LUMFI-707000 format. One record per residue (C-alpha): residue number from 0; z, y, x. Coordinates in nm, 2 decimals. Example, Ala and Ser with C-alpha at 12.3 -4.5 7.8 and 13.67 -1.06 7.14 Angstrom:
<nodes>
fise_c3_c2_c1
0_0.78_-0.45_1.23
1_0.71_-0.11_1.37
</nodes>
This chain:
<nodes>
fise_c3_c2_c1
0_9.25_1.62_-3.15
1_8.94_1.65_-3.36
2_8.71_1.35_-3.39
3_8.45_1.18_-3.62
4_8.33_0.83_-3.67
5_8.15_0.72_-3.46
6_7.98_1.03_-3.33
7_8.27_1.26_-3.40
8_8.55_1.03_-3.30
9_8.41_1.02_-2.95
10_8.40_1.40_-2.93
11_8.78_1.38_-2.85
12_8.99_1.08_-2.86
13_9.20_1.14_-3.17
14_9.17_1.51_-3.09
15_8.62_1.51_-3.04
16_7.22_2.82_-3.57
17_7.20_3.07_-3.82
18_7.06_3.38_-3.65
19_6.91_3.51_-3.33
20_7.18_3.61_-3.09
21_7.16_3.88_-2.82
22_7.23_3.78_-2.46
23_7.60_3.78_-2.35
24_7.71_3.95_-2.03
25_7.94_3.72_-1.83
26_8.22_3.89_-1.64
27_8.37_3.78_-1.31
28_8.61_3.49_-1.36
29_8.97_3.56_-1.29
30_9.15_3.29_-1.09
31_9.50_3.42_-1.18
32_9.75_3.13_-1.20
33_9.90_3.08_-1.54
34_10.27_3.13_-1.57
35_10.47_2.82_-1.69
36_10.67_2.90_-2.01
37_10.78_2.56_-2.13
38_10.72_2.19_-2.04
39_10.80_1.84_-2.15
40_10.60_1.85_-2.47
41_10.44_1.55_-2.64
42_10.07_1.62_-2.69
43_10.11_1.99_-2.77
44_9.84_2.14_-2.99
45_9.82_2.46_-3.20
46_10.05_2.76_-3.13
47_10.15_3.07_-3.32
48_10.42_3.34_-3.31
49_10.65_3.34_-3.60
50_10.93_3.56_-3.75
51_11.17_3.67_-3.49
52_10.92_3.66_-3.21
53_10.96_3.30_-3.11
54_10.66_3.08_-3.04
55_10.59_2.77_-3.25
56_10.39_2.47_-3.13
57_10.28_2.15_-3.30
58_10.34_1.84_-3.10
59_10.11_1.55_-3.20
60_10.37_1.31_-3.06
61_10.33_0.99_-2.87
62_10.26_0.73_-3.14
63_10.50_0.45_-3.18
64_10.54_0.08_-3.25
65_10.45_0.08_-3.62
66_10.14_-0.04_-3.80
67_9.82_-0.02_-3.59
68_9.45_0.05_-3.65
69_9.14_0.04_-3.44
70_9.11_0.34_-3.22
71_8.80_0.56_-3.18
72_8.76_0.45_-2.81
73_8.84_0.08_-2.88
74_9.18_-0.08_-2.86
75_9.45_0.01_-3.11
76_9.64_0.32_-3.21
77_9.98_0.26_-3.35
78_10.19_0.48_-3.58
79_10.52_0.63_-3.49
80_10.74_0.92_-3.62
81_10.72_1.12_-3.30
82_10.53_1.43_-3.41
83_10.71_1.76_-3.44
84_10.70_2.13_-3.51
85_10.88_2.29_-3.22
86_11.02_2.65_-3.16
87_11.00_2.78_-2.81
88_11.19_3.08_-2.66
89_10.92_3.23_-2.44
90_11.18_3.41_-2.22
91_11.40_3.11_-2.14
92_11.16_2.82_-2.22
93_11.42_2.66_-2.44
94_11.28_2.43_-2.71
95_11.41_2.32_-3.05
96_11.24_2.08_-3.28
97_11.24_2.25_-3.62
98_11.08_1.95_-3.79
99_11.09_1.61_-3.63
100_10.98_1.26_-3.74
101_10.63_1.36_-3.83
102_10.36_1.09_-3.81
103_10.18_1.03_-3.48
104_9.90_0.79_-3.40
105_9.84_0.69_-3.03
106_9.77_0.39_-2.81
107_10.08_0.18_-2.76
108_10.01_0.00_-2.44
109_9.83_0.02_-2.11
110_9.76_0.33_-1.90
111_9.68_0.54_-2.20
112_10.00_0.47_-2.39
113_10.10_0.77_-2.60
114_9.80_0.98_-2.48
115_9.56_1.18_-2.70
116_9.77_1.14_-3.01
117_9.67_1.24_-3.36
118_9.95_1.41_-3.55
119_10.06_1.77_-3.62
120_9.76_1.98_-3.52
121_9.82_2.35_-3.58
122_10.07_2.60_-3.74
123_10.04_2.94_-3.90
124_10.29_3.16_-4.09
125_10.27_3.35_-4.42
126_10.59_3.56_-4.40
127_10.87_3.31_-4.33
128_10.68_3.01_-4.46
129_10.51_2.79_-4.20
130_10.20_2.60_-4.29
131_10.09_2.32_-4.06
132_9.81_2.05_-4.06
133_9.86_1.69_-3.98
134_9.54_1.51_-3.87
135_9.39_1.18_-3.96
136_9.04_1.10_-3.82
137_8.92_0.87_-4.09
138_8.92_0.81_-4.47
139_9.22_0.78_-4.70
140_9.19_0.40_-4.68
141_9.30_0.43_-4.31
142_9.63_0.57_-4.43
143_9.68_0.27_-4.67
144_9.65_0.03_-4.37
145_9.93_0.23_-4.20
146_10.18_0.18_-4.47
147_10.43_0.43_-4.60
148_10.45_0.62_-4.28
149_10.07_0.70_-4.29
150_10.09_0.89_-4.62
151_10.17_1.22_-4.45
152_9.85_1.21_-4.24
153_9.54_1.41_-4.34
154_9.72_1.69_-4.51
155_9.84_2.05_-4.51
156_10.22_2.09_-4.52
157_10.45_2.38_-4.58
158_10.80_2.44_-4.43
159_10.95_2.72_-4.65
160_11.21_2.97_-4.55
161_11.49_2.75_-4.68
162_11.38_2.46_-4.46
163_11.22_2.25_-4.74
164_10.92_2.05_-4.65
165_10.63_1.99_-4.90
166_10.28_1.86_-4.88
167_10.06_2.13_-5.02
168_9.72_1.97_-5.02
169_9.59_1.62_-4.95
170_9.28_1.72_-4.76
171_9.17_1.37_-4.67
172_9.16_1.28_-5.04
173_8.97_1.60_-5.11
174_8.71_1.50_-4.84
175_8.67_1.16_-4.99
176_8.61_1.30_-5.34
177_8.38_1.58_-5.24
178_8.22_1.50_-4.89
179_8.09_1.86_-4.85
180_7.85_1.78_-4.57
181_7.68_1.49_-4.75
182_7.31_1.49_-4.68
183_7.33_1.61_-4.32
184_7.23_1.35_-4.06
185_7.50_1.11_-3.95
186_7.75_1.27_-4.20
187_7.99_1.04_-4.38
188_8.34_1.06_-4.54
189_8.58_1.15_-4.26
190_8.87_1.38_-4.25
191_9.07_1.54_-3.97
192_9.25_1.86_-4.09
193_9.27_2.07_-3.78
194_9.33_2.45_-3.75
195_9.50_2.66_-4.01
196_9.53_3.04_-4.07
197_9.79_3.13_-4.34
198_9.80_3.50_-4.26
199_9.67_3.61_-4.60
200_9.90_3.50_-4.88
201_9.75_3.24_-5.12
202_9.43_3.21_-4.92
203_9.50_2.96_-4.65
204_9.21_2.87_-4.42
205_9.18_2.52_-4.28
206_8.91_2.36_-4.07
207_8.84_1.99_-4.12
208_8.70_1.86_-3.79
209_8.61_1.53_-3.95
210_8.45_1.68_-4.26
211_8.25_1.96_-4.08
212_8.40_2.21_-4.33
213_8.60_2.52_-4.37
214_8.81_2.52_-4.68
215_9.05_2.76_-4.86
216_9.38_2.63_-5.00
217_9.59_2.82_-5.26
218_9.97_2.82_-5.26
219_9.96_2.56_-5.53
220_9.73_2.33_-5.33
221_9.39_2.40_-5.49
222_9.11_2.34_-5.24
223_8.79_2.53_-5.23
224_8.50_2.47_-5.00
225_8.39_2.79_-4.82
226_8.14_2.66_-4.57
227_7.99_2.37_-4.39
228_7.85_2.40_-4.04
229_7.49_2.33_-3.92
230_7.41_2.01_-3.73
231_7.22_2.06_-3.41
232_6.97_1.84_-3.22
233_6.95_1.75_-2.86
234_6.77_1.51_-2.62
235_6.89_1.16_-2.66
236_7.08_1.04_-2.35
237_6.91_0.79_-2.13
238_7.14_0.50_-2.22
239_7.02_0.50_-2.58
240_6.68_0.40_-2.44
241_6.48_0.62_-2.68
242_6.13_0.73_-2.60
243_6.11_1.03_-2.37
244_6.17_1.36_-2.55
245_6.34_1.20_-2.85
246_6.58_1.44_-3.03
247_6.89_1.32_-3.20
248_7.14_1.51_-3.42
249_7.49_1.61_-3.33
250_7.77_1.72_-3.55
251_7.93_2.06_-3.52
252_8.30_1.96_-3.54
253_8.47_2.28_-3.64
254_8.80_2.33_-3.47
255_8.98_2.67_-3.44
256_8.98_2.92_-3.73
257_9.13_3.27_-3.72
258_9.12_3.60_-3.92
259_9.03_3.90_-3.71
260_9.05_4.27_-3.78
261_8.96_4.36_-4.13
262_9.00_4.00_-4.25
263_8.69_3.88_-4.06
264_8.69_3.50_-4.03
265_8.59_3.32_-3.71
266_8.54_2.95_-3.65
267_8.48_2.76_-3.32
268_8.30_2.43_-3.28
269_8.34_2.14_-3.04
270_8.03_1.94_-3.12
271_8.00_1.56_-3.16
272_7.82_1.29_-2.97
273_7.63_1.32_-2.74
274_7.84_1.63_-2.67
275_7.56_1.85_-2.54
276_7.67_2.10_-2.28
277_7.61_2.45_-2.42
278_7.59_2.31_-2.78
279_7.91_2.47_-2.91
280_7.93_2.81_-3.08
281_8.16_3.07_-3.22
282_8.07_3.14_-3.59
283_8.16_3.42_-3.82
284_8.20_3.35_-4.19
285_8.17_3.62_-4.45
286_8.04_3.43_-4.75
287_7.72_3.22_-4.75
288_7.61_3.02_-4.45
289_7.82_3.07_-4.13
290_7.66_3.30_-3.87
291_7.65_3.19_-3.51
292_7.80_3.50_-3.34
293_7.81_3.36_-2.98
294_7.64_3.04_-2.85
295_7.62_2.85_-2.53
296_7.98_2.72_-2.52
297_8.09_2.36_-2.45
298_8.38_2.19_-2.63
299_8.56_2.48_-2.80
300_8.89_2.35_-2.92
301_9.06_2.67_-3.04
302_8.99_3.04_-3.09
303_9.22_3.34_-3.12
304_9.21_3.71_-3.21
305_9.35_3.98_-2.98
306_9.38_4.36_-3.01
307_9.08_4.59_-3.04
308_8.86_4.32_-3.20
309_8.88_4.10_-2.89
310_8.84_3.73_-2.94
311_8.93_3.44_-2.72
312_8.76_3.10_-2.70
313_8.92_2.80_-2.54
314_8.73_2.50_-2.41
315_8.90_2.17_-2.34
316_8.65_2.09_-2.06
317_8.38_2.26_-1.85
318_8.12_1.99_-1.83
319_8.16_1.82_-2.17
320_8.33_1.52_-2.31
321_8.08_1.27_-2.18
322_8.11_1.39_-1.82
323_8.39_1.31_-1.57
324_8.71_1.52_-1.63
325_8.67_1.88_-1.56
326_8.89_2.19_-1.60
327_8.93_2.37_-1.93
328_8.80_2.72_-1.97
329_8.94_3.03_-2.15
330_8.70_3.32_-2.23
331_8.78_3.67_-2.34
332_8.51_3.81_-2.56
333_8.49_4.18_-2.63
334_8.30_4.37_-2.91
335_8.05_4.51_-2.66
336_7.95_4.15_-2.58
337_8.13_4.12_-2.25
338_8.25_3.77_-2.16
339_8.51_3.71_-1.90
340_8.67_3.39_-1.79
341_9.05_3.39_-1.74
342_9.25_3.16_-1.52
343_8.93_2.99_-1.40
344_8.98_2.64_-1.28
345_9.36_2.65_-1.36
346_9.37_2.48_-1.70
347_9.39_2.10_-1.75
348_9.30_1.96_-2.10
349_9.41_2.28_-2.29
350_9.43_2.21_-2.66
351_9.54_2.53_-2.83
352_9.63_2.89_-2.79
353_9.75_3.21_-2.95
354_9.78_3.58_-2.85
355_10.13_3.71_-2.82
356_10.27_4.05_-2.93
357_10.24_4.15_-2.57
358_9.87_4.09_-2.56
359_9.90_3.79_-2.33
360_9.75_3.45_-2.41
361_9.97_3.15_-2.45
362_9.79_2.81_-2.40
363_9.90_2.45_-2.47
364_9.81_2.29_-2.13
365_9.80_1.92_-2.04
366_9.76_1.88_-2.42
367_9.67_1.51_-2.40
368_9.99_1.41_-2.23
369_10.28_1.23_-2.42
370_10.54_1.37_-2.18
371_10.41_1.65_-1.96
372_10.25_1.90_-2.21
373_10.30_2.26_-2.12
374_10.29_2.61_-2.26
375_10.15_2.86_-2.01
376_10.11_3.23_-2.03
377_9.79_3.41_-1.90
378_9.76_3.79_-1.88
379_9.52_3.90_-2.15
</nodes>
């Protein structure tokens, strides 16, 4: 999951405003129970439908017993080859790992063993070629401390139609050399490639949750910065013991990216420490600074485009990262600015979603579990 050091890393453990916006009308929440499609996944993350109508999901894995590094919440995270790209038959629930042995970082002991892993993050297709991100949550030097197995972290990968796997772009290295958000408060070199949209050939979109950036990657691996996202300010939490009224900055933490109708580009943000409730936003990018299209969200972890210019925004929690655990939230956003919550109170740590050919929404639920991750279907 997306994170940032230290303010971003605490946004999600290995997961963490440009214009005046008109008021949004909130619809009555639907309490319809999600339908279970598949289970037994290891930290499931991004989803997409591929050729043939099957659903593909990235599994961030459950870490392993390899080299260890300090984790964002203290303790250690250890490397294993437990990440995967998995194909799911949504009718039968059958699963098949198309790519296995991908790197995964997670705690290796205690009650949190295998939870909240960093590994394969999202997947998108260009024709029959699958592009997927593998996260990092640090600098390239972090990979060096993990040995040979850590080299695949922090990158965009392609699985071509012949089954050949290739690293297309080393995004952590690009972040270290360019640091696109340099100069913003609390910004530093940090990379966590997160969401990917490969739907337009040769112009692959990737968000870097660690670098606060949206980049474009060519088929040959050339990386171009498209946008960075604005830092916000919020009241300092009491435990920082600042004078009353002190404002502190928080990072945007871009997560989901998707192309909508007409090639419009949308990006959701999670926000970093102190994780202000209502501080996340849905942005539209069309060249130049990103435009905040909808505001007032909390912990957006993914977005998706549906039919008739409908958008969906998925929150991993209701009350924010710093609060006690709370249900996730799924919002349906229509062009006339209606906002309706689906499956209210029925999602637990959702981490990714996509809209199916049938118009239903497929969500990775219990996405921080090393054994009990699910895919559920919600009527769109």
